Backbone bond lengths (Angstrom), bond angles and torsions (degrees), N, CA, C in turn:
res aa  C-N    CA-C-N  psi(-1)  N-CA   C-N-CA  omega(-1)  CA-C   N-CA-C  phi
1 X - - - 1.449 - - 1.525 109.74 -
2 X 1.309 117.29 153.27 1.452 122.16 -178.65 1.521 110.98 -93.77
3 X 1.331 115.61 109.49 1.454 120.25 176.76 1.525 110.30 -67.33
4 X 1.334 117.50 -34.30 1.463 121.03 177.75 1.525 110.44 -63.28
5 X 1.327 117.59 -42.61 1.464 120.79 176.82 1.524 109.55 -59.93
6 X 1.318 117.43 -45.79 1.466 121.77 -177.91 1.527 110.92 -59.99
7 X 1.325 116.91 -48.12 1.470 120.37 179.78 1.524 110.80 -63.61
8 X 1.314 117.04 -39.61 1.455 121.32 179.46 1.522 110.33 -64.94
9 X 1.315 118.04 -40.99 1.458 121.84 179.30 1.534 110.34 -62.79
10 X 1.317 116.82 -44.58 1.469 120.59 177.75 1.524 109.71 -59.34
11 X 1.321 116.13 -46.53 1.457 120.81 -179.06 1.526 111.37 -61.64
12 X 1.319 117.14 -50.30 1.457 120.88 -176.73 1.527 111.75 -65.22
13 X 1.313 117.62 -37.49 1.466 120.79 176.78 1.527 109.57 -62.80
14 X 1.335 115.69 -41.92 1.459 120.46 177.61 1.522 112.10 -63.64
15 X 1.334 117.11 -39.29 1.457 121.43 178.34 1.526 111.18 -61.29
16 X 1.314 116.76 -33.10 1.473 121.19 179.03 1.527 111.37 -89.25
17 X 1.332 116.48 -0.97 1.461 122.36 179.48 1.534 111.70 56.21
18 X 1.327 115.21 45.03 1.454 121.46 179.94 1.520 110.22 -107.58
19 X 1.315 116.60 143.11 1.461 120.82 170.96 1.532 107.72 -82.19
20 X 1.316 116.16 166.74 1.468 119.05 175.49 1.526 109.72 -61.43
21 X 1.325 117.17 -36.57 1.469 121.61 178.08 1.524 110.60 -61.72
22 X 1.331 116.77 -47.83 1.465 120.70 -178.79 1.526 111.78 -63.76
23 X 1.339 116.71 -42.61 1.462 119.60 178.85 1.521 110.39 -65.74
24 X 1.316 116.34 -43.66 1.457 120.08 178.21 1.527 112.06 -59.78
25 X 1.336 116.38 -45.89 1.466 120.57 178.15 1.524 111.09 -59.95
26 X 1.321 117.06 -40.28 1.464 121.64 -177.21 1.529 112.62 -65.83
27 X 1.337 116.84 -29.38 1.469 118.49 -177.06 1.528 112.76 -112.14
28 X 1.336 116.81 -2.45 1.461 120.11 174.80 1.519 115.25 84.70
29 X 1.339 117.10 30.62 1.475 120.08 173.63 1.526 108.16 -129.02
30 X 1.309 116.39 164.04 1.457 120.99 -178.16 1.531 110.87 -74.27
31 X 1.333 116.59 154.64 1.466 118.61 176.04 1.533 111.82 -62.46
32 X 1.332 117.15 -28.67 1.469 118.88 177.78 1.527 110.94 -67.59
33 X 1.336 117.19 -30.19 1.469 120.09 176.31 1.524 109.67 -70.93
34 X 1.335 117.61 -40.46 1.466 120.85 175.25 1.526 109.07 -58.80
35 X 1.323 116.52 -42.36 1.466 121.23 178.36 1.527 111.18 -59.66
36 X 1.326 117.39 -41.06 1.471 120.68 178.03 1.526 111.48 -64.87
37 X 1.344 116.29 -39.87 1.469 119.46 176.43 1.531 109.84 -60.93
38 X 1.333 116.22 -45.95 1.467 120.82 -176.18 1.523 113.13 -71.32
39 X 1.316 116.71 -22.87 1.467 120.63 176.97 1.523 111.52 -87.45
40 X 1.325 117.00 -3.40 1.458 120.57 -179.00 1.519 112.85 76.40
41 X 1.324 116.90 19.00 1.467 121.50 -178.43 1.523 112.91 -91.59
42 X 1.322 116.51 -14.69 1.470 120.90 -179.53 1.519 108.82 -152.64
43 X 1.321 115.63 155.88 1.465 122.15 174.55 1.525 107.38 -118.68
44 X 1.323 116.92 138.98 1.470 119.33 179.26 1.526 111.55 -70.77
45 X 1.309 114.65 152.04 1.459 120.56 172.93 1.523 108.87 -70.04
46 X 1.331 116.45 167.70 1.468 121.06 -175.83 1.526 112.42 -57.56
47 X 1.332 117.38 -42.50 1.470 119.35 -178.71 1.527 110.99 -65.27
48 X 1.312 117.30 -39.61 1.466 121.43 178.43 1.524 109.64 -70.34
49 X 1.322 117.31 -37.24 1.462 121.60 178.55 1.531 109.68 -60.35
50 X 1.339 117.34 -42.29 1.465 120.98 178.56 1.528 110.94 -63.28
51 X 1.331 116.22 -41.32 1.472 120.15 179.04 1.530 110.61 -65.76
52 X 1.323 116.68 -42.28 1.467 120.85 177.45 1.528 110.59 -59.13
53 X 1.320 116.05 -48.70 1.464 120.99 -179.09 1.524 110.45 -59.28
54 X 1.331 117.16 -43.99 1.467 120.69 -179.84 1.530 111.30 -60.91
55 X 1.318 116.53 -48.69 1.466 121.05 -178.31 1.524 111.02 -64.76
56 X 1.327 117.11 -36.82 1.454 121.27 -176.92 1.529 113.06 -86.54
57 X 1.329 116.75 -5.86 1.457 120.81 174.98 1.514 114.90 74.01
58 X 1.336 116.40 31.59 1.457 121.24 178.02 1.520 108.76 -131.77
59 X 1.326 116.19 169.23 1.458 119.53 175.36 1.530 108.67 -79.62
60 X 1.315 115.72 161.18 1.463 120.38 176.17 1.528 109.56 -59.43
61 X 1.338 116.24 -39.08 1.465 120.59 179.25 1.524 111.05 -61.39
62 X 1.348 117.31 -45.50 1.467 120.55 179.21 1.527 111.66 -63.98
63 X 1.307 116.57 -34.39 1.459 120.72 179.84 1.521 111.45 -75.29
64 X 1.316 116.95 -46.32 1.465 119.90 -173.37 1.521 114.06 -83.07
65 X 1.320 117.42 -29.30 1.465 121.52 179.83 1.523 109.84 -128.43
66 X 1.319 116.95 68.89 1.465 118.49 -176.65 1.518 111.67 -65.23
67 X 1.306 114.33 148.53 1.454 121.06 176.19 1.526 106.24 -82.91
68 X 1.334 116.64 99.57 1.460 121.94 -173.07 1.525 110.52 -102.19
69 X 1.304 114.87 155.32 1.458 122.03 179.98 1.525 107.96 -133.83
70 X 1.312 116.74 139.52 1.459 121.12 175.22 1.516 108.73 -93.84
71 X 1.321 116.23 129.46 1.456 121.54 175.24 1.517 106.96 -109.84
72 X 1.331 115.92 123.01 1.459 121.57 179.63 1.521 107.09 -114.10
73 X 1.326 115.56 127.63 1.458 120.09 -179.76 1.513 110.53 -126.81
74 X 1.314 114.72 138.25 1.458 121.24 171.11 1.511 106.34 -98.99
75 X 1.302 116.03 110.59 1.464 121.47 -177.54 1.514 108.82 -102.31
76 X 1.333 117.60 112.68 1.462 119.33 178.92 1.528 110.52 -67.21
77 X 1.301 116.19 142.85 1.459 122.42 178.14 1.518 109.47 -105.50
78 X 1.340 117.62 157.34 1.463 119.97 179.04 1.531 113.46 -57.02
79 X 1.338 117.39 -26.07 1.464 119.78 -179.33 1.526 112.74 -81.91
80 X 1.333 116.91 2.48 1.456 120.63 177.32 1.513 114.48 94.21
81 X 1.317 118.21 -10.11 1.463 120.56 178.98 1.534 109.35 -84.28
82 X 1.296 115.55 166.21 1.463 120.48 176.86 1.521 109.03 -112.19
83 X 1.316 115.34 133.03 1.459 121.16 171.72 1.515 106.72 -102.17
84 X 1.314 117.05 122.48 1.455 121.03 178.00 1.516 107.74 -101.80
85 X 1.312 115.57 131.56 1.449 119.64 176.50 1.509 109.82 -138.52
86 X 1.311 114.14 154.87 1.453 121.26 -174.78 1.516 108.75 -131.45
87 X 1.311 114.86 138.36 1.459 120.15 176.86 1.520 107.92 -135.30
88 X 1.317 116.71 143.71 1.456 122.15 179.04 1.518 108.19 -108.14
89 X 1.322 116.48 126.34 1.461 121.50 -177.97 1.522 109.58 -136.85
90 X 1.328 116.63 157.19 1.468 119.01 175.61 1.525 111.07 -62.44
91 X 1.326 115.66 139.96 1.466 120.92 -177.11 1.526 111.57 -57.16
92 X 1.330 117.73 -37.45 1.468 119.40 -179.01 1.528 111.48 -66.16
93 X 1.329 118.01 -25.78 1.460 120.37 175.19 1.523 110.60 -70.18
94 X 1.326 116.61 -39.86 1.466 120.65 177.85 1.526 109.47 -61.01
95 X 1.325 117.32 -39.44 1.465 120.93 178.45 1.520 111.00 -62.17
96 X 1.326 117.05 -40.39 1.468 120.68 179.11 1.527 110.66 -66.97
97 X 1.320 116.76 -42.08 1.463 120.54 179.99 1.530 109.58 -66.37
98 X 1.332 117.47 -39.69 1.464 120.44 177.78 1.525 110.81 -63.17
99 X 1.328 117.54 -40.06 1.469 120.56 178.32 1.527 110.39 -62.17
100 X 1.330 116.97 -41.61 1.470 120.39 177.04 1.521 110.69 -65.24
101 X 1.326 116.75 -41.45 1.468 120.85 178.75 1.523 110.06 -60.75
102 X 1.318 116.97 -43.82 1.462 120.91 178.47 1.525 110.71 -62.26
103 X 1.317 116.24 -41.66 1.470 121.28 -179.55 1.534 111.36 -61.75
104 X 1.331 116.98 -38.52 1.465 121.66 -178.21 1.526 112.59 -93.04
105 X 1.328 117.42 -3.93 1.456 121.23 177.84 1.515 113.80 69.82
106 X 1.342 116.24 36.55 1.462 121.06 178.69 1.525 109.04 -125.88
107 X 1.314 116.13 169.49 1.463 120.51 179.60 1.526 110.82 -74.44
108 X 1.314 115.41 161.27 1.463 121.48 175.08 1.525 109.51 -57.40
109 X 1.330 116.55 -42.50 1.467 120.03 -178.85 1.519 111.66 -61.40
110 X 1.334 117.43 -46.55 1.471 120.21 179.80 1.528 110.01 -61.65
111 X 1.320 117.37 -44.08 1.465 120.40 -179.53 1.521 110.99 -64.19
112 X 1.322 116.69 -42.06 1.456 120.31 -178.71 1.529 110.34 -63.33
113 X 1.323 116.80 -46.82 1.469 120.62 -179.84 1.528 110.18 -66.49
114 X 1.327 117.37 -37.61 1.467 120.59 178.18 1.529 110.45 -62.73
115 X 1.315 116.79 -42.53 1.467 119.77 178.37 1.533 110.71 -64.48
116 X 1.327 116.84 -39.85 1.462 119.97 177.43 1.523 111.19 -64.99
117 X 1.328 116.46 -42.32 1.466 120.92 178.43 1.520 110.77 -63.58
118 X 1.296 116.22 -41.72 1.463 120.75 177.86 1.533 110.54 -61.08
119 X 1.313 116.47 -44.52 1.464 120.67 178.83 1.528 110.98 -65.00
120 X 1.338 116.81 -40.56 1.460 120.56 179.28 1.523 111.18 -61.00
121 X 1.339 116.54 -47.27 1.462 120.10 179.72 1.527 111.26 -61.79
122 X 1.319 116.19 -40.46 1.462 118.98 179.26 1.523 110.70 -65.93
123 X 1.323 116.15 -42.31 1.461 121.05 -178.96 1.529 111.39 -66.93
124 X 1.326 116.90 -46.96 1.461 120.72 -174.55 1.521 113.90 -81.58
125 X 1.338 117.21 -35.02 1.458 120.14 -172.07 1.525 113.45 -119.46
126 X 1.326 117.02 -6.86 1.454 119.91 -178.93 1.515 113.36 70.55
127 X 1.337 116.40 21.13 1.463 121.75 -177.26 1.519 108.79 -120.52
128 X 1.335 115.87 132.68 1.459 120.59 173.98 1.518 107.83 -106.78
129 X 1.346 117.24 108.11 1.460 119.14 -178.08 1.525 113.14 -72.94
130 X 1.301 117.13 -9.75 1.460 120.86 -175.52 1.523 109.55 87.60
131 X 1.299 114.92 156.47 1.459 120.55 -174.78 1.521 112.45 -66.99
132 X 1.319 117.82 -42.02 1.468 119.78 -178.48 1.527 111.64 -61.53
133 X 1.325 117.23 -43.45 1.473 120.46 179.55 1.526 110.97 -67.20
134 X 1.332 117.09 -36.83 1.471 120.27 178.06 1.525 110.34 -64.94
135 X 1.326 117.16 -41.16 1.469 120.95 177.84 1.526 109.79 -63.18
136 X 1.329 116.89 -46.20 1.467 120.55 178.47 1.522 111.20 -58.24
137 X 1.328 116.79 -41.46 1.466 121.39 179.76 1.528 111.27 -62.38
138 X 1.319 116.95 -44.23 1.467 121.34 179.49 1.531 109.73 -64.82
139 X 1.315 116.45 -43.35 1.465 119.57 -179.57 1.533 111.13 -65.58
140 X 1.333 118.09 -39.84 1.476 120.98 176.86 1.524 110.48 -62.49
141 X 1.323 116.28 -42.24 1.465 120.55 179.57 1.525 110.18 -60.77
142 X 1.313 116.65 -47.45 1.474 120.05 -179.58 1.514 111.60 -61.91
143 X 1.329 118.11 -39.77 1.463 120.87 178.53 1.530 111.33 -67.03
144 X 1.340 116.92 -35.21 1.470 120.02 -177.21 1.512 112.52 -69.77
145 X 1.312 118.63 -22.78 1.474 119.76 -177.81 1.528 112.24 -103.94
146 X 1.323 116.45 -0.83 1.480 118.53 179.55 1.507 110.75 -74.56
C-alpha cells in the first residue's frame, strides 16, 4: 500500500474540510473504506480514484503519486541531546508553510513546529492559541535550551 497516497488523501480531505462520511458519500463508498484508504490499508480502484480526484479538486496523478518531501529536524532537548525526527509531507504543503514563515519572518523549521504545536494544543485541549502565540512559544523554547 502507498503510505504517501494515504497521507496525501488525509491532507487533501482536510483542505476541503470534509469528514470521511462526507467524502465517502460524495464518491459512493463507506466512511470505513475512506478510513482504510487513509490508514494505508487499501488502495481505491481506478473508478474510485477518479471520483476522489474530482471531489478533492486534483488530478488522479496528483492524488495517486503525490510529490512528497521529507523534512528532517534536529530538535534540541533540555538535557542537551538532539532528537532527530523525520516527517513526509506533500511538497505543496511545504510551499504554503514557507510562505507563512516568510510572512512572519521566521524559519521554515520554526513555522513548521509552531503549526504542529498549534495543532497539538487544539487536539489535546480544544484551544487554538493562534499562529503568533505558537511561534512565540517555539521561539521561547529554543532560546531556553540554547
